[in-house]
C-alpha positions in Angstrom: 10.7 58.8 34.5 8.8 62.1 33.6 10.3 64.5 31.4 12.2 67.4 33.1 9.0 69.4 31.9 7.0 67.9 34.5 7.9 70.5 36.9 6.2 72.4 39.9 4.4 75.6 38.7 2.8 74.2 35.7 -0.8 75.2 35.2 -3.9 73.9 33.2 -7.6 74.7 33.4 -10.6 72.8 32.1 -14.1 74.2 32.0 -17.7 72.3 31.9 -21.1 73.7 31.5 -23.3 71.7 33.8 -26.4 69.9 33.1 -28.7 67.6 34.5 -26.6 64.9 34.1 -24.1 66.5 36.5 -26.8 67.0 39.5 -26.6 65.5 42.9 -29.8 63.7 42.6 -28.1 61.3 40.3 -26.5 60.0 43.8 -29.4 60.2 45.8 -33.1 61.5 44.9 -33.3 63.6 48.0 -30.5 66.1 47.4 -30.5 69.3 45.9 -30.6 69.6 42.2 -27.3 71.4 42.0 -23.9 70.4 40.3 -22.6 67.4 42.6 -19.4 67.0 44.6 -18.4 63.6 42.7 -18.5 65.7 39.6 -16.7 68.7 40.9 -13.9 65.8 42.1 -14.0 64.2 38.8 -13.4 67.5 36.7 -10.7 68.5 39.2 -9.0 64.7 38.7 -9.4 65.3 34.8 -7.8 68.6 34.7 -4.6 67.3 36.5 -4.7 64.3 34.3 -4.5 66.3 31.4 -1.9 68.5 32.6 0.5 65.7 33.4 -0.6 63.5 30.1 1.9 65.6 27.6 4.6 65.6 30.0 4.8 61.7 30.4 7.1 59.2 28.7 5.7 56.6 26.4 4.2 53.9 28.5 3.4 56.1 31.5 0.0 57.1 32.9 -1.0 59.0 35.9 -3.6 57.7 38.8 -5.2 59.7 41.2 -4.3 58.6 44.7 -6.0 61.2 47.2 -7.8 64.1 47.2 -8.7 66.8 50.0 -11.7 68.6 48.4 -13.7 71.4 49.8 -16.9 71.9 47.9 -17.6 75.8 49.1 -20.6 76.7 47.3 -23.4 75.4 45.2 -23.6 75.9 41.5 -27.1 75.7 39.7 -27.3 73.6 36.7 -26.6 75.1 33.5 -23.8 77.3 34.7 -20.0 76.8 33.7 -17.5 75.6 36.1 -14.0 76.2 35.5 -11.1 74.3 37.3 -7.8 75.8 37.7 -4.9 73.4 38.5 -1.1 73.9 39.4 1.4 71.2 40.0 2.9 72.3 43.4 5.3 69.7 43.8 7.1 66.6 42.4 8.5 64.2 44.4 9.9 61.1 42.5 6.8 59.7 40.9 4.2 61.0 43.1 2.7 64.5 42.1 0.9 67.2 44.4 -1.6 69.6 43.0 -3.6 72.8 44.1 -6.9 73.3 42.4 -9.6 75.9 42.6 -12.8 75.8 41.1 -15.2 78.8 40.1 -18.8 78.7 38.6 -19.7 82.0 36.6 -20.4 83.9 40.1 -18.1 82.8 42.9 -15.2 80.4 44.0 -17.0 76.9 44.7 -14.2 74.7 45.6 -10.7 74.1 46.5 -8.6 70.9 46.6 -5.1 69.3 47.2 -4.7 66.4 44.7 -2.3 63.7 44.8 -1.5 61.5 41.6 1.1 59.1 40.9 3.3 58.2 37.5 3.1 54.6 36.8 4.0 52.1 34.2 0.8 51.3 32.3 2.2 47.6 31.3 3.1 46.9 35.1 -0.1 48.4 36.3 -2.4 46.6 34.0 -0.6 43.3 34.5 -1.4 43.8 38.4 -5.1 44.4 37.4 -5.3 41.6 35.5 -3.7 39.4 38.1 -6.3 40.4 40.6 -9.2 39.9 38.4 -7.9 36.6 37.8 -8.3 35.7 41.5 -12.1 36.0 41.1 -12.0 33.1 38.3 -9.6 30.9 40.5 
């Protein structure tokens, strides 16, 4: 189970300088050449995962299970994006986060993200059993 330090109110932030590899055009050529929503989502998930990691017991990991994301404004490539995460609720092994993202000019996104604390060994066993079904 999570340590007692994994409590509502803890915060973490993470920044990324956007580049061509973060363009929406990586997903479809006829999209604007700006910071893509999937990369914003990934940065938000990474921020939460980093926040949780130092509070887990050995053998535990966290996995994302849902995200309600609003991408509010475009960010030109080359700008820095910062995600701020706060753990708002701990319910057993479920964790709920509030996130806000900013570029160097304005707020560009907000989200509610759900993560679940797992036993890594059991999880990996389930994944291996599922993969084995393809070779049966």
